[in-house]
N, C-alpha and C positions, 0 to 999 in steps of 0.2 A: 949603231942607231947610239944617238952621245944617251950617256945616262942624267944625265946635266939639264936636256933638255927638257925630257921626258918628269924627273921630276918637277919643273918650273909648271909645264902639263894638269902635272897634279892636282900642286899644291892650289893652281890658281883657280883651277877645278871646285875643288875644295872650297874654296872661298865664294863660288858662288852658289855652290848646294845653300851651303852656310848662311849665306845672306838672304837666296832669296823668299819670296812669298810664297806659299806652296798649298791651295786650295785641295784638302784630302780625297784621294778617287775612291769608289765604294769598291777596287780593285780587290781579293786578299790572292795574296802568292804562297804558294809550297814552300813551307819552313824550308827543307832540306834540298827541292828542286834549281834544276838550274831551267834562267828563262831566254825567249826570244818576244820582245813587245812588238806589233803588227800594229798595222790600222790603217785609219786616211790618213794622207795629211794633215802636220798641225793638230790631229787630234791631241796631245800632249801625251806622248810618247819620250820623252824627253827627262819632261817634268815626274812622268813614274820611277823615269829612274833615281834622280832626288830624292825623292819619299819612299822609296827603296832604299835608298843610302841611310838618309836619316834616321827610317825606323830603326834600321840595323845598330846605330849608333844608341840612340835610346834603350835598346837591348841589353847592351852593354860590349858594344864593339868598341875598340879603341876609333878615333879617326887614322891616325896611322893605316889601319889593315882597309881605308876605301882606296883603290887604285880607278882611279872614273879617268878613262880616256875617252876624247872626240877627235876621230880622226876629223872633225872638220877644221880643226886648229891648222893654223899655215904653217905654223910649227913641225908638223911632223911630214913636212913635202918630204914626198919623195920615200914616204913610210912601206917596207916591201910588207911579203910579210913573213921572210926572214928575219923582219926586226921584233919581232913578238916574244924570241926567246929575250931580247932586251928589256923589252914590257916585265918582262918574269921576274926578272933579273933584276932591276928594278925598283921590282919589291918587295926582294927580298933585303935591299940594303934601309929600305922604309919599317921593315916591321916585322918585327921573331915572328909573331901570330897570324894566323890563315889569313892572307888577303879576300876580300871578295871585290872580285872585278867585273866589274863597268864598259861594258864599250857600246862607245854609240855613232853612229853612223859609220857602222862597222865594213858596210856595202865597197865604200870606198878603197882598200885594201883590198886587193884582188889573188883568190885562191883562203879568203880568212875563215872558211867552212874548214878545212883539214885541221887548221889549230886551234878552232872550239869546238870539234870532233876532240881533239887532244886531252885539249882542259878539262873537260866531261869527264872520258876515262882518267885521267890523274884524280877524281875525282875533285878538279877544282871546285869554286864557288862562285861562275857567271853569270853576271847577267848583261842580254845583247837587245839593241832596235838599233833600225836603218831604217831606207826609205823604204816607198809604197815598190816604187821601179824595181827596186831588186830585193825586195823582203817578202813575198808575197809567202801567207802563211802555209795554205798548198803546198807549197817547195818546201819551206823554211821544213815541216818535219823529215821528208824524206832526203834533203842535203843533208842535215847533223844527226840521221839515224836515230830519229828519237830519242836522241839526249840529253836534247833539252826541251817546256813545255810551253807551247805555244799562247800567248794571250795576247788575245783579238779588244785595243782599243779602241773602242768610242767617243766622241766628244760625251760634253757634259749630259750627266741627267738632272732631272731639276732640280732636284735636289743638292746636288754638285755645285748648278748654278745659282740658286740661292745662295749657298756658300761663299760661291763667288762673289754672289751681289751684297755683301753682308748682311742677308734678309734673313731672320728667323723664322724658324718653320717646325718648331715642338709643338708641342701637345696645347700647351696655354697661345703660341700664337697660333695654329688651323684655331681657334676660337673664343680668340678676338678680334674686334672687330675690324680695327686698324691695322690690323696688324694682316688682315686678311683681305685685307684690301694692298698690300703692299704686295703681297702671292701673287695677285688673280691680277697686279700691273706688272708684276715681273712674267706669271706665263704668256700673256701677250706677249710680251719681248724678246721670251723662249720662241712662240710659235709663226714670231715671224724669221728673226736673225740668226736659229740657232744656239746649239752649244760649244761652237766650237771657240775654247779654252781661252785663245789670245784672243780672239774678234769682241770681248765683251771691254777689253780698253780700250776699243775707237771710237772715238765718234761717228764715225763712216762705218759704220760695217757692212754695208752692202759693197763697196770699194773691197774690202778687205777681203772679200766671199769670191768678189770674183778673182782678185788675183789669186784665193785657193784653186778656187775651179779652173786655171787659167795652165796654173801649174798641176793639177790634176790632169788635165785635156793631153795639155805638150806634154810633160814630162812620163807622166806616172802610164799615159797609153797611150798615146800618138807616137811617142821617142822608143817607147820601149818597146813596141812592137811593130816601126817600120813603116805605122799611117803615112803615106803623100796625101792624102786627099782628104785636107784637114774640114775647110768646109764641110763633107759631106756625112764626117764623125759628129760637129757638132750641131747640126741637122739634125740628125740619126736622135741626139743627149737632147735636145727640145724638144721633140713627139713627143721620149717617154717621157716625156715630166710633162705634159700633159695628156698624155694616160695615163697619170697616179690615179688610181682607186680602181681603175677597169685592167679588168683583165685583155692580155692580147697576145699575136700571134705572130712570128717573127715575118711572116710574109705580110702579117697587116701596116706591122713598124715599116717595113721597102716600101709598100704603096705610100704610104706617108709621108714619108722624103718621096720618092722619087715623082709623086704629082709637084713638087717643088721646082724640080724641074734638075733635080741632083739624079749620078746615077751611081745602084750599086743591089747586087745583086742580096739573096737571101741569107744566104753563105759567108757574104760582111757583114750583117747585121747580126747573126748568131756570135760570132768573131768578137766583134767592136760593145756586145752588151756582153759579153764575157769578161774579157779586158777591163769595162767599167766594173764591174763588179768582182773585180780580182782588187782593185784600188780601192774598193771600198764607197766610192763615186753611189752607187745602187748595189739595192739587195732585194732581192726578191719573196714573192708567198706564191703557194702552190694551189692546185681545189682540190680538197682533205679528199672530197668522193668523186675526184678523177680517177680514171683505170691509169695504170703507173706510167703508162704513155705519153697520156694524156697528160700528164702535172704537168710535167716539166714547156710543153709546148703552149701551153695558155697560162702565161705568169701575170702577177699584177706586182707590179715596176715600182720603190718610193728609192726614193735617196736617201743618201747618211749623215744627212745635216740639213736642215730645214735653211735656213741663210741658202745653201750652194742652189734648191728649190725653187726657193723665192728669188731668185734672179731670170728664169725663165716665167714668174706667173704675173696677171694684172686682175684685180679684183679677183681673186678665188683660194677667198678663204679655208672652202671646206676643205682642198684637196690638202691646205697646207695642214691642218685638224689633223685629217687623217693619218700623213705623212707620219706628224709627233705621237700618234696614237702607237703605230707601226715601230717606230722607234724604239719606244717604250716596251713593247712588246718582242721586240728582237734586243736588246740588252739582257732584258730577268730572262727568258728564252729559248733566246739562241733560235735555231735551226725548225724549232716545234712549234713557230707560226703558219700557218694557210690559212684560207678561205674556206670558204663554203659556199658550192652554190650548182644548183639541180634544179636540170629541165623536166625532170618526170615532178618532181614536186615545188618546182615554183618559188624555193626556198635559196634566198642569195645572205649571207654573214658573213661581215667583211672581217672579221678572226675569229678562225675556230682553233682550241688550245684541245686537241684534244684527253694529254697529260692534265691537263689541271682542270679538263672536267669543265673550261672556257668558252663562253660563245658570250663573242664584241660588235654591238651596232653604233658606228661612229656618224653621228647628225649634226649640224650646228646648229641648228634654234628646232627643238620637238613643237612642234605645234601642228595644227588640230590637219595639216597637210601632209605633212611628215607619221606623225602617230602612228598612222593606223600601216602604213611602207615596212617600219621600223619594226614595230610590237608583231606584227603577222608571222617575217620567217623566225621569229625569236621561238613565238607561242607554238610555230608549227613542229620548228627543231625539239623545244620538248616535249611533243609528243611525241616521237620515235623511240623507242624504249630501249634500243640500240645505242641511240648516239647524242639522246639529250641529255646539254649539259648542267653538273650542277647551277653553276653559276652562269645570267645570264645578264649583261651589261650593255646600257646605250648609254656614252662617251657624247654630253653637249659641249659647246663651246659658250654658251647662257649659264649661269647663275642658278641651274638647275637641279635640286637635289633633289629626288623620291623614292620612292616605291612602286608601278601599279601592279596590280592584282587581275590577271588577267580572265583567270578563274585557273587557266589550265596550269600558270605559272604565275608566277615572283620576278618582276624586272626594273634592276636597278640603272635609276639614270642617275646619274656623277656628271658632275662640272669636269674640266677636261686637266683645271692646276686640278683638282682632287684629285685625279686619277695617274695622272702624271707622277704625282708626289707622293700616294697609296704603290707605287713600284718602283720610284727607288727607295722608299724609306722600308722595305720589303727583302731590299738587294743586302743593307746592312745588316741584315739579321743571320 
């Protein structure tokens, strides 16, 4: 590969990184580790690499050490596995110090994993990102032989979202009526439109979300797995959206799809849902009190961004509310988030986090009709000496903040904006 062309690509990309406005993300990367960044399409993987490059310069690296290659660049058309050596040689021409390599959309180069493994074995500093369709987190750990740490990037959390919209959320802001009003308005927007970073710049955010959804559905799921019956796949995702907050079985999902006139087997439902989770369109929680074999057979599904879920809903604010809470907990606690449902005790808890000793219920408005139902499960769980959480919370959309003492337990009622911000800010610590 012509070294002058590679230099042009590197120099042009440096200027892009230097000029771009970047909202800092709350992801900590280990100083001495190599990383591969994966996650939902348009969640900001490339921008996280830009942020990392800037951090390295701020810590003392020279810009000449930043070797950033985006393999979507048309000047690299025809680049092959053998040409990676030219990148290393070009880097040596640009700096006498140890380079930092950034490879974006690297999946475009067949066999790239062999080069990535060699770079790690040579103790080079490398950061990689690529499209979901080719670079799923589970596969990457295996294909790269454990040489890279995997960072799963999600759309903006609420604090990042506020920062992107230039809304203050420090302690003073959270105690100032006017600024609290701005935060609450942003929470309403975030609830409906989600946190995909680029979407904030669009006036028609629904069209943007629809475009992202189509790329995920058609590219990351259908094309990758050679699914020809796109209409049935679409119907399945729609039916899952309608079940958010409720446990489902693969058989019940099949029946709901077949009821529309489509044809699909239970095995195909299992496969399609798995593909959707691999592409970060969906994630699920399991029933903590179910037997192990049953945990995965009755999941509750959630969407990886509220803006994508909203595409399927009409006047379903309660579903968006629970999805937003699920996302907030997923970001902070990963796979340690469960729901708790026992037919024996009639306890039904939306989110149960045993490692955090936390139980969370979600209700749009805590009125007299819903109060008894929401409190009864939390109260009953608090009396279980083995499973009782130290903290019980009810998240509401309304600006309702108080503590309810039931005699057996103390239950916090927290408005959505404050709950989301609380989880976001804890990520900074």
